N, C-alpha and C positions, 0 to 999 in steps of 0.2 A: 474933438473939440478941445481949445487950449485949456491947460490947467496950469495951477501954480507950480513953480519949480522949487522943489526942496533940495536940501543938501544930500549927497549920495557918496557912498564909498568910492575909492579910486578905481575907475573903470575906464581903461584907455584903449579903445580900438583904434587902428590905424586907418583913417578915411581914405576912401578912394581907390584902394588896391582891389585887384582881382582875388577872388576866393570862391571855393565851391558853392554853389547854389543849386540844390536838388528840388526845392519846393519854396513856394512863396506864400506867406500869409499876409492878408490885407485888412486893414481897417476899413470901415465903410463910411460913416458920416464925416464929412468934411475931408475925406480921402478921395472917394469916387464921386461925391456930390456934395454940395453946400447944405448945411443942416438949417441954417437960420431961416430961409424961407418955408421950409417944411414946419418948423416949430410955430412960426406966426400964423400959417394957414390952418393948421390942425386946431388951434383954439377956436378961431372963428367958425370953422366948419362944424366943429363940435356944439358951439353955442347955437348956431343956426339949426342944427338938427334938434336940438332940445327945444328951441322956440317952437319948432313945427310939431313935435311929437309929445314933448313933456313941457309945455308952457309954464307950469308952476315951478318946476325945477329951474328953468331958464330965468324966471323972473326973481327967484330968490337967490340964484347964484349966477349973477353976470361974471364976465371975464376975471375981474380982479378977486372976487369972492371965491370962484372956483379954484383959482390958483392958491389962494390962502388955505383953502380946505385941503387941497394936494399937499401943500407944505406941512399942514398939521398932521396928516396922515403919515406923510414920510418920516416925521419925527417920532410918531408912535409906533411905527413898524420898520425899525432900521435893518431888519433882516431882508426886507424887500427893496432895498436901496437899489440893487443892480437889476430888478425885475420891473421894467417900465411898464409892460403890459398889464402886470397884476396891480400896480399902483394906479394906473389909470382907470382901470375897471373899478377898483375898490372905491376910487373917488366918486365915479359915476354913480355907483350903488349908494353910498352914503348921501350924496346930494338928493337923489331921488327919494330916498327914504325921508330925509328931512324935510323935503318939499311936499310929501304926500303922494308921490308917484310911485308905482309899482315897479321895482327893479327886476322882479321875476319876468314881467312883461316886456320892459323895455331896455334892459341893460344889454342884452346881446346885440340887438340892432344899433344902439348907441355906440357901442364899442367898435361895431364893424364899420360905421361911417368914420370913426376916428382912424381906424387901422387902415383903411382903404386910402384916406388922405395921406397918412403917414408914409405910405409906400408909393405915393406919386412924386417921384424924384426927378431932378433936372441934372443929368450927369455933366461934370466938367467936359469940355469939348474933346480933350485928349483920351478919354477913359475908355469908351468902347473899342476904337482900334487898338489901343495899347493892351487891353485885356486880352484880345484875341491873339496878339503877338506874343504876350507872356505866356499864356495857356498853351501855345504851341510849343513851347520849350520845356516848361516844368509844371507840375500841379500846382493849382491855386486853391487856397483856402481862405474864407472870410472869418475874421476873428474881431468881434465887436461887442462892445458894452450896450449897444442900442439894440432896438426891436424891429430893424428894418427885416423884411422877408424878401429874400433873392428870388424866390419863386414867383411871387406876386410881382415884383420889378421887372422879371423877365431876363434875368441875366445868370441865373443859376447853372446854365450850361457850360458857362466858363469855370466853374468852381467844383472841386472834388467834394466839398462840404461846407457847411457854414456852422460855426460854433459861437454862441453867444454867452453872455454873463448869465443870463437867465437859465439856459440849459445846463452850464457848467457849474453853476452855484457860486461862483466868485468872479468879479470883474477884473479887468486889466487895471492896475498893472502887477496884480498878484502873479506870481511866477507860475502858479499851477494851471492856469488857463493856457498859457503858451506851452508848457510841457504837454498838456492834453492834447493840443493840436499837432505837436510833433509826434507823439505817440501814435495818434490816428494816420499820421502820413507814413509811419514806419521809418523815420528818420532821426539822426540825433540833432539836437538843437543847433549845433554848429553848421550844419548843412542847410538850415532853413533861414530864410531872410524875412524878416517882418516890416511891413512898409505902413506907415501912418504919420498923421500930421501932429499928433499930441506929443509933447516932449516927454512928459511923465509917463503917461499911459502906454504910449506906444514905444518910443526910443529907449528910455530907462528901463521900463519893465521888461521889454524883451531882452535887452543887453543884460539885465541881472539873471534872466532866465537862461542864458547862454546862446541866444539866437543872435544871428548877424542882423543889423538894422538899417533901414533906409528912412531918413527924415524926408517926407514930402512936404516942402515948405513953399506952398503956392504964393504966400504973400511977401516973399523975400525977406523974412525976419533974420536977424542975427542970432547965431547959436549962442545961448546964454550960459552954458555950463563949462567950466574950465576942467573938471574931473571926468568927463565923459563926452565922447563925441560919437555921432553915428558913423557907421562904417561907410555909407553912402549919404549924399545930400543932393536931392533932385528937387526941381521946381514942378515938375509934371511926370506922369507916368509914361510919356513918350520917351523922356530921357532915360527912364529905368529900362524900358524895352531896348532903346539903342545900347545901352551898357550890357544888357543881357545878350543881345546879338553879338556883340564884339568879344565877350568873354567866353561865349559857349564852346568855340573850338578848343581852347586850352582846357577848359573843364572836361570835355569829352575825352581828350588825350590823357588827361590825369586819371580819369577813371577806367580807362581801358586796361 
């Protein structure tokens, strides 16, 4: 998801050139599927579930009040800022207690209703064919600050592993999460390409960790930074798969 663009030290990869790619890490939300429809639906689904099973909580915490409670808890627990699942569950438990419902009875089922809807995604049209093409060439790993579950979504078979900010303990753009993914892949960062939509979280973060970068720019935005550019600038994953197809022979020769 887009983030503000801060100033960064002088990092100037040369865009568009062929370079060795032995693995690819992929962002999820707004890279493989749009997140905005999910974010809108989960709030409504969660409220409807509470209205059916915990009506006192639903009455006391309509959608604006539930969002305000979550914001309050976020401010009180900054160490959980990267753990969306824990924060969502904590919000539900606090709301239930304040309304007089028992979270020990209801919280598990309430969270499951949320999590099932959160993982009901609508892929961008190019994604599934492109994932199959990319995975035929190199290992893929999912690298996300969000709490999507690729097993529930049904595309885990394309990926060697999924690494989230919650499991790692720090979110993108922290270099450590990119380096942890490279370590699991058994590759130096310079041979791993990170693909994502977010300028700060994905492109700048990965570049500062030493990875190659691909900005997936589905909206056709202008690149805003003078001091750093992505190695690749694509509007869809099909274009990335085409690029990888075209460069693989030279990479294979170089690796021989």
